[in-house]
PLY file of the C-alpha trace (Angstrom):
ply
format ascii 1.0
element vertex 69
property float x
property float y
property float z
element edge 68
property int vertex1
property int vertex2
end_header
31.90 -28.12 85.39
31.89 -24.56 86.69
31.10 -21.66 84.39
33.78 -19.06 83.84
33.12 -15.34 83.66
34.60 -13.45 80.71
34.47 -9.67 80.34
34.45 -8.52 76.76
34.81 -5.05 75.30
33.54 -4.56 71.77
33.35 -1.53 69.49
30.08 0.40 69.67
29.15 -0.39 66.07
29.53 -4.12 66.73
27.47 -3.76 69.92
24.65 -2.07 68.01
24.68 -4.80 65.36
24.72 -7.43 68.09
21.68 -5.89 69.79
19.89 -5.75 66.44
20.44 -9.50 66.00
19.37 -10.14 69.61
16.04 -8.41 68.99
15.43 -9.83 65.50
16.33 -13.44 66.35
14.71 -13.57 69.78
17.78 -14.01 71.98
17.26 -13.07 75.62
20.38 -10.90 75.63
23.78 -10.31 74.03
25.37 -12.92 76.29
23.13 -15.65 74.89
24.05 -14.70 71.32
27.74 -14.54 72.22
27.66 -17.95 73.89
25.96 -19.51 70.86
28.50 -17.87 68.56
31.38 -19.28 70.61
29.85 -22.75 70.58
29.47 -22.56 66.80
33.08 -21.39 66.39
34.40 -24.28 68.51
32.18 -26.77 66.66
33.37 -25.47 63.27
37.00 -25.64 64.40
36.74 -29.31 65.33
34.65 -30.14 62.29
37.34 -28.71 59.97
40.00 -30.63 61.90
38.13 -33.93 61.59
37.30 -33.36 57.92
40.93 -32.55 57.19
42.09 -35.75 58.88
39.47 -37.84 57.06
40.44 -36.33 53.72
44.09 -37.19 54.30
43.21 -40.76 55.30
40.95 -41.25 52.29
43.68 -40.04 49.93
46.24 -42.28 51.61
44.03 -45.36 51.35
42.94 -44.52 47.80
46.58 -44.55 46.70
47.10 -47.92 48.38
44.05 -49.35 46.64
45.18 -48.00 43.25
48.63 -49.56 43.70
47.09 -52.89 44.66
44.94 -53.02 41.55
0 1
1 2
2 3
3 4
4 5
5 6
6 7
7 8
8 9
9 10
10 11
11 12
12 13
13 14
14 15
15 16
16 17
17 18
18 19
19 20
20 21
21 22
22 23
23 24
24 25
25 26
26 27
27 28
28 29
29 30
30 31
31 32
32 33
33 34
34 35
35 36
36 37
37 38
38 39
39 40
40 41
41 42
42 43
43 44
44 45
45 46
46 47
47 48
48 49
49 50
50 51
51 52
52 53
53 54
54 55
55 56
56 57
57 58
58 59
59 60
60 61
61 62
62 63
63 64
64 65
65 66
66 67
67 68
């Protein structure tokens, strides 16, 4: 899978905060922090989706069990 190049403009204040995190947390550069942040955002998105689906299924099956008892 080929990597894609994305250009991103951010406000100066956000850039300064980003660079502060890069230095404090030991990232090689802002790109590495940004990539990790994107991965976490995608992971969280799918996790919420799966948890929502599981919750609905559990409720549906709980009602069936209660009716059967």
